[in-house]
C-alpha positions in Angstrom: 11.6 46.7 44.6 13.8 49.4 46.0 15.8 51.7 43.9 18.8 50.6 45.9 18.7 47.2 44.3 16.8 47.6 41.1 18.8 46.0 38.1 19.8 48.3 35.3 17.1 48.6 32.6 19.4 47.0 30.0 19.9 43.7 31.9 17.5 40.8 32.0 18.1 38.6 35.1 16.6 35.5 33.3 19.4 35.6 30.7 22.5 35.9 32.9 24.1 34.1 35.8 24.6 36.1 39.0 26.5 39.3 38.6 28.8 41.1 41.0 26.2 42.8 43.1 24.3 39.6 43.7 27.4 37.7 44.7 28.6 40.5 46.8 25.4 40.5 48.9 25.9 36.7 49.4 29.4 37.4 50.6 28.2 40.1 53.0 25.8 37.7 54.6 28.4 34.9 54.7 30.6 37.3 56.7 27.7 38.3 59.0 26.5 34.8 60.0 29.3 32.9 61.6 29.6 29.2 62.7 26.6 28.2 60.6 26.3 26.8 57.1 24.5 29.0 54.6 23.3 27.5 51.4 23.1 30.2 48.7 21.1 29.8 45.4 20.6 32.1 42.5 17.0 33.1 41.6 17.0 33.8 37.9 13.5 35.2 38.1 14.7 38.2 40.3 18.4 38.3 39.5 19.3 38.0 43.2 20.8 35.4 45.5 18.6 33.7 48.1 19.1 31.2 51.0 17.8 27.8 50.0 17.7 24.9 52.4 15.1 22.9 50.4 17.7 20.6 48.9 15.8 20.6 45.6 18.4 22.5 43.6 22.0 23.3 43.4 23.4 25.6 46.1 26.7 27.1 47.2 27.3 26.0 50.8 29.3 28.6 52.8 30.6 28.2 56.3 32.5 31.1 58.0 34.2 30.2 61.3 34.6 32.8 64.1 38.2 33.3 65.1 37.1 33.0 68.8 34.0 33.1 70.9 32.9 36.3 72.8 29.9 37.6 74.9 27.0 38.4 72.6 25.1 41.6 72.4 21.4 40.8 72.7 19.9 44.2 72.2 20.8 47.9 72.1 18.4 50.4 73.7 18.4 53.7 71.7 16.6 56.7 73.2 15.9 60.2 72.1 14.0 63.1 73.8 10.4 63.5 72.9 7.8 66.3 72.8 6.3 65.0 76.1 9.6 65.4 77.9 9.9 61.7 78.5 12.6 59.9 76.5 11.4 57.5 73.8 13.3 54.2 73.6 13.6 51.6 70.8 15.1 48.2 71.3 17.3 47.2 68.4 17.9 43.5 68.2 21.6 42.5 68.5 20.9 39.5 66.3 19.2 41.3 63.5 21.5 44.3 63.5 25.3 44.3 63.8 26.1 48.1 64.0 24.4 51.3 64.8 25.2 54.9 63.7 23.8 58.1 65.1 25.9 60.9 63.6 26.2 62.2 60.0 30.0 61.8 60.3 29.9 58.1 61.2 27.4 57.3 58.5 29.6 59.0 55.9 32.7 57.3 57.1 31.5 53.7 57.3 28.1 53.1 55.6 28.5 55.3 52.5 31.7 53.5 51.3 30.1 50.1 51.9 26.9 51.0 50.0 28.9 52.5 47.1 31.1 49.4 46.9 28.3 46.9 47.0 26.1 48.7 44.5 29.1 49.2 42.0 28.1 51.1 38.9 24.7 51.8 40.3 26.1 53.7 43.3 24.8 57.2 42.3 21.2 55.9 42.2 21.6 53.7 45.3 23.2 56.4 47.4 20.6 58.9 46.2 17.8 56.9 47.7 19.6 56.5 50.9 20.6 60.2 51.2 17.0 61.2 50.4 15.9 59.5 53.6 19.0 60.3 55.8 19.2 64.0 54.8 15.9 64.8 53.1 13.3 63.7 55.6 10.3 66.0 56.1 11.0 67.2 59.7 7.4 68.2 60.3 6.4 64.5 59.9 9.5 62.4 60.8 13.1 62.8 61.8 15.7 60.1 61.0 17.8 59.7 64.2 20.1 56.8 63.4 20.8 54.0 61.0 21.0 50.3 62.0 23.1 48.0 59.7 20.7 45.1 59.4 23.2 42.5 58.4 23.5 40.6 61.7 23.9 37.2 63.1 20.4 36.1 62.2 20.1 35.2 58.5 17.1 36.3 56.4 14.3 33.8 55.7 14.9 31.2 53.0 13.7 32.4 49.6 14.0 36.1 50.5 16.1 38.0 47.9 19.3 39.3 49.4 18.8 43.0 48.8 21.1 45.8 49.8 18.1 47.9 50.8 17.0 45.3 53.3 20.2 46.0 55.3 19.2 49.6 55.9 17.3 50.2 59.1 16.2 53.8 59.7 15.4 54.7 63.3 12.7 57.3 62.9 11.0 59.7 65.3 7.5 60.1 64.0 5.5 63.2 65.0 7.8 63.7 67.9 6.1 61.0 69.9 6.9 57.6 68.4 10.2 55.9 67.7 10.1 53.2 65.0 12.6 51.1 63.0 11.7 51.4 59.3 13.3 49.7 56.3 14.3 52.0 53.4 11.4 50.8 51.3 9.0 51.4 54.2 10.3 54.9 54.6 10.1 55.7 50.9 6.6 54.4 50.7 5.5 56.4 53.8 7.2 59.7 53.3 8.1 62.1 50.6 11.6 63.6 50.7 12.8 67.1 49.8 16.1 68.6 48.7 18.6 68.7 51.6 18.3 71.8 53.6 21.3 74.1 53.9 20.9 74.5 57.6 20.2 77.6 59.7 22.5 80.5 60.6 25.8 79.6 62.2 25.4 78.8 65.9 27.2 81.1 68.4 30.1 79.6 70.3 32.4 80.4 73.1 35.6 82.5 72.9 37.6 80.0 75.0 38.8 76.9 73.1 39.3 73.4 74.3 42.9 72.6 73.3 43.0 68.9 72.3 45.8 66.4 71.8 47.4 67.0 68.4 49.6 65.2 65.9 53.3 65.1 65.7 54.7 66.7 62.6 58.0 67.5 61.0 58.8 70.4 58.7 55.9 69.4 56.4 52.6 67.7 57.2 52.3 64.2 55.7 49.2 62.9 53.9 48.2 60.6 56.8 48.1 63.6 59.2 46.1 65.6 56.7 43.6 62.7 56.5 43.5 62.5 60.3 42.8 66.2 60.5 40.0 65.9 57.9 38.4 63.0 59.8 38.7 65.0 63.1 36.9 68.0 61.5 34.2 65.7 60.2 33.7 64.2 63.7 33.6 67.7 65.3 30.7 68.7 63.1 29.1 71.9 64.2 32.3 73.0 66.0 34.7 75.7 64.8 38.2 74.3 64.9 41.4 76.3 64.7 44.8 74.6 64.1 48.1 75.9 65.2 51.6 74.5 65.6 54.5 74.8 68.1 57.0 73.4 65.5 56.6 69.8 66.6 52.9 69.3 66.9 49.7 70.3 65.0 47.3 71.2 67.7 43.5 71.6 67.3 41.6 74.1 69.3 37.9 73.3 69.4 35.2 76.0 70.0 31.6 75.3 70.8 29.4 76.6 68.0 30.1 77.4 64.4 30.9 81.1 64.4 34.5 82.1 64.6 35.4 83.6 68.0 36.0 87.3 68.1 39.5 86.8 69.5 40.6 84.1 67.1 43.8 85.8 66.0 45.8 84.2 63.1 45.9 80.5 63.5 47.8 78.3 61.0 44.4 77.4 59.5 40.8 76.9 60.6 38.0 74.5 59.6 34.3 73.9 60.1 32.0 71.0 59.0 28.4 72.1 59.3 25.7 69.5 60.0 23.4 69.0 57.1 20.5 68.4 59.4 21.0 70.3 62.7 17.4 69.4 63.6 18.4 65.7 63.8 17.7 64.5 67.4 20.8 63.4 69.3 20.4 60.3 71.4 19.8 60.8 75.1 20.6 57.1 75.8 22.5 54.2 74.2 22.5 51.1 76.4 23.8 47.6 75.5 22.4 44.4 77.0 24.9 41.6 76.7 24.9 37.9 77.4 28.2 37.5 79.3 30.1 34.5 80.4 29.5 35.5 84.1 25.9 36.8 83.7 24.0 39.6 82.1 25.9 42.8 81.3 24.2 46.2 81.1 26.6 48.8 79.5 25.6 52.5 79.2 27.4 54.5 76.5 25.2 57.5 76.5 24.8 59.6 78.7 28.6 59.4 78.9 30.4 59.1 82.2 31.9 62.2 83.7 31.0 64.4 80.8 34.0 63.7 78.5 35.1 66.0 75.7 33.1 65.9 72.5 35.5 63.8 70.6 35.4 61.1 73.3 31.6 60.6 73.2 30.9 57.7 70.8 28.9 58.2 67.6 28.6 54.6 66.5 28.8 51.0 67.7 29.9 47.7 66.2 29.3 44.3 67.9 29.8 41.4 65.4 32.8 40.0 63.6 31.1 40.8 60.3 30.6 44.5 61.2 34.1 45.0 62.5 35.7 43.3 59.4 33.3 44.9 56.8 33.1 48.4 58.2 36.0 49.2 60.6 38.9 47.4 58.9 38.6 49.1 55.5 38.1 52.5 57.1 41.3 52.4 59.2 43.3 50.8 56.3 42.3 53.9 54.2 42.9 56.5 56.9 46.3 55.2 58.2 48.0 54.6 54.9 51.2 52.7 55.0 51.0 52.5 58.8 47.6 50.9 58.7 49.1 47.4 59.5 49.9 48.6 63.1 46.4 49.9 63.7 44.7 46.9 62.0 46.8 44.6 64.2 45.8 46.7 67.3 42.1 46.7 66.4 41.9 42.9 65.6 44.2 42.0 68.4 41.9 43.6 70.9 38.7 42.4 69.2 39.9 38.8 69.1 41.3 38.7 72.6 45.0 38.6 71.6 45.5 41.9 73.4 43.6 41.6 76.6 41.9 44.8 77.9 42.4 47.0 79.7 46.0 46.6 78.7 47.3 49.7 77.0 48.3 49.6 73.4 52.1 49.3 73.0 54.3 48.0 70.3 55.0 44.8 72.2 51.3 44.0 72.5 50.8 44.4 68.8 54.0 42.5 67.9 52.8 39.5 70.1 49.3 39.6 68.5 50.7 39.7 65.0 53.1 36.7 65.7 50.2 34.7 67.2 48.0 35.4 64.2 50.8 34.5 61.8 51.5 31.2 63.5 47.8 30.4 63.5 47.3 31.3 59.8 50.3 29.1 58.8 49.3 26.1 60.9 52.0 26.5 63.6 49.3 27.0 66.2 46.7 24.2 66.2 44.9 25.1 69.4 41.8 27.4 69.3 42.5 30.8 70.8 41.1 31.7 74.2 37.6 33.3 74.2 37.6 37.1 73.9 36.1 39.2 76.6 35.4 42.0 74.1 31.7 42.2 73.0 31.6 45.5 71.1 33.7 48.4 69.9 32.6 52.0 69.6 33.8 54.7 67.3 34.8 58.1 68.6 34.4 61.3 66.5 38.1 61.9 66.6 38.4 58.7 64.5 41.7 57.4 65.9 41.4 53.8 67.1 44.1 54.0 69.7 47.2 55.9 70.5 50.4 55.4 72.5 48.7 57.0 75.6 46.5 54.0 75.9 43.1 55.2 74.8 40.8 52.4 73.8 37.3 52.0 72.4 36.6 48.3 73.1 33.9 47.2 75.6 34.7 44.1 77.5 33.5 41.8 80.3 35.5 41.8 83.5 36.4 38.5 85.0 35.1 37.5 88.5 37.5 38.6 91.2 36.8 35.9 93.7 34.5 33.0 94.6 32.4 35.0 97.1 32.8 38.4 95.6 30.5 40.2 93.3 32.1 41.5 90.1 31.0 44.2 87.9 30.3 42.4 84.7 30.4 45.5 82.5 33.5 47.5 81.9 32.9 51.2 81.5 34.2 52.8 78.3 37.8 53.9 78.9 38.0 57.6 78.7 41.4 59.3 79.0 42.6 59.1 82.6 39.9 56.5 83.7 39.8 52.8 84.1 43.5 52.5 85.0 44.5 53.8 81.6 47.0 56.6 81.3 45.6 59.9 80.1 47.0 61.5 76.9 49.8 63.9 77.5 48.5 67.5 77.7 48.6 69.2 74.3 51.3 71.8 73.8 49.9 75.2 73.0 51.6 77.4 70.5 52.6 80.8 71.7 49.9 82.3 69.5 47.3 79.9 71.0 48.3 80.8 74.5 48.2 84.5 73.7 44.7 84.2 72.3 43.5 82.3 75.3 44.9 84.9 77.7 43.3 87.8 75.7 40.0 85.9 75.8 40.1 85.6 79.6 41.0 89.2 80.0 38.1 90.2 77.8 35.8 88.0 79.8 36.9 89.6 83.1 36.5 93.1 81.7 32.9 92.2 80.5 32.0 91.1 84.0 
């Protein structure tokens, strides 16, 4: 039995009814498996819930209905470079898994809070085992490249204890030549872990920054902006970031590498989140295979189209109702504070087809989606909603779901354009300025930022 699920030594499962952790795992599976009845039973011998369709004992029948139908992700191809020079590819089942994470930042933002909540008082021990694998892998034997959340549309076999550890899928590069999906228990049995390495010396970077869209501010920075900044720095892991202001906006300047540039000057403040494992292989390919209403869809996320900026290259992917509601909703509710209702309505409106992509996000779209959902919840709307064309949503390192400039992260199926015309089934991820969506307004540089950039260019010309 995994440390992630082992009951505390002072408890005896044969003497107690199911406790919070057992019931919580049943609830997670009830959310993951939609439009199908699940019969949960308690196994006093193990202290865990199981699925039981035998009909020989009492069960708790649970049925969770989908809000609407949508194209289904069948599998996700995850590729990394290998020692042979040819990429290695692993096919992750879209039925067994419901989300995939390939950056330290996305794992910390989404999976860590879930594991801590589900494991309750045992969180330090549970997270310890997970971190031992994610951060402490012996790189000379194996490298953990990504984590698959194995709480998908396919339920576990009847009689199998519903363990938190069984939802952890580690995509491992073994010996630089084989890519495998291991459970947490399999990884722990196969490999010994070590204390997390500190990382190597800071990587060198460029002297010219990429000035990115910032945040509107007043005289003082509010807590929501401060949280946005923190999430941005987490996503820009391995990049030195300087922040400056022109009086109305807080503007980030992103440098490649971790070392402060020689001509940094005096920004308002600077920040750097260093990767714990800089040796973790980055994916060379992430490709979705989807069962669409108009035929198969093949959607390539990585390599990204037209080489977008770092914060617009996805670092995780979600493709089921359960994953979106369990992982994305709590995160944005936390980050956006009192304004989270707008972002939640935007997210769920697009996910459930109430805001039809590629429509840009505006207040009228969100208002219409909220009114429709309110009428549906109160019984004023009795008809089922139209099918959603959205089959997945990705997360970007910047961690903002959408903004008024129309950036979106949903992936959707385009409708056929005519009876005798061939349509492109897969919609490309909408980067700023692509796909008929307006690009964000250019970020305003502060006078200090503009001066630093000018000095850097002059220094570069002098060096040449």
